[in-house]
NUBAMI-602798 format. One line per field, with one value per residue (C-alpha): residue number from 1; chain; x, y, z. Coordinates in nm, 3 decimals. Layout:
N
num: NUM,...;
chaine: A,...;
X: X,...;
Y: Y,...;
Z: Z,...;
***
This chain:
86
num: 1,2,3,4,5,6,7,8,9,10,11,12,13,14,15,16,17,18,19,20,21,22,23,24,25,26,27,28,29,30,31,32,33,34,35,36,37,38,39,40,41,42,43,44,45,46,47,48,49,50,51,52,53,54,55,56,57,58,59,60,61,62,63,64,65,66,67,68,69,70,71,72,73,74,75,76,77,78,79,80,81,82,83,84,85,86;
chaine: A,A,A,A,A,A,A,A,A,A,A,A,A,A,A,A,A,A,A,A,A,A,A,A,A,A,A,A,A,A,A,A,A,A,A,A,A,A,A,A,A,A,A,A,A,A,A,A,A,A,A,A,A,A,A,A,A,A,A,A,A,A,A,A,A,A,A,A,A,A,A,A,A,A,A,A,A,A,A,A,A,A,A,A,A,A;
X: 9.050,8.830,9.070,9.121,9.002,9.203,8.996,8.840,8.504,8.293,8.032,7.778,7.948,7.538,7.529,7.859,7.768,7.461,7.232,6.888,6.725,6.887,6.746,6.756,6.819,7.117,7.340,7.730,7.580,7.444,7.775,7.888,7.702,7.701,7.933,8.106,7.875,7.600,7.473,7.323,7.649,7.498,7.526,7.806,8.033,7.962,7.885,7.574,7.301,6.937,6.761,7.038,7.061,6.708,6.701,6.989,6.792,6.457,6.658,6.830,6.523,6.338,6.684,6.686,6.314,6.402,6.700,6.922,7.139,7.195,7.007,7.286,7.645,7.842,8.123,8.332,8.295,8.421,8.747,8.687,8.438,8.031,7.881,8.057,7.834,7.964;
Y: 8.371,8.606,8.922,8.954,9.182,9.442,9.567,9.360,9.267,9.503,9.419,9.570,9.760,9.727,9.368,9.314,9.572,9.365,9.648,9.525,9.864,10.195,10.494,10.854,11.030,10.824,11.015,10.915,10.585,10.769,10.930,10.661,10.614,11.038,11.247,11.511,11.731,11.588,11.336,10.968,10.764,10.501,10.147,10.060,10.237,10.184,9.778,9.855,9.544,9.599,9.644,9.854,10.103,10.146,10.214,10.460,10.632,10.640,10.726,10.991,11.188,11.162,11.308,11.641,11.656,11.737,11.925,11.679,11.622,11.942,11.916,12.118,12.210,12.562,12.466,12.840,12.788,12.364,12.394,12.085,11.782,11.901,11.773,11.974,12.220,12.561;
Z: -0.391,-0.144,-0.033,0.357,0.615,0.685,1.014,1.283,1.311,1.458,1.782,1.978,2.256,2.453,2.358,2.521,2.806,2.828,2.854,2.775,2.779,2.671,2.833,2.755,3.116,3.063,2.865,2.936,2.720,2.429,2.410,2.236,1.980,1.899,1.663,1.810,1.652,1.823,1.536,1.542,1.453,1.154,1.241,1.004,1.162,1.521,1.485,1.694,1.664,1.510,1.811,1.987,1.727,1.753,2.115,2.062,1.792,2.029,2.328,2.161,2.038,2.335,2.511,2.263,2.269,2.710,2.666,2.752,2.444,2.224,1.864,1.703,1.843,1.780,1.604,1.612,2.019,1.970,2.179,2.395,2.455,2.256,2.557,2.819,3.018,2.978;
***
């Protein structure tokens, strides 16, 4: 007999919010798929759909290039949120 799952099924937050396009300028939307250190979280952890994950990756990379999101976060001075401005 197959073992039951001990956790709930993951779902795509972006599909549930009915987001058609993820823009690189909307940083609050991008933070949902980033870790505290500023890394892009994988699809298996976030539960994003394939289409949403590709849009998230492209928009995070664009936001980094435009200096809206940091490439790396200094963890020595990390006391509050990684995305707070000075």
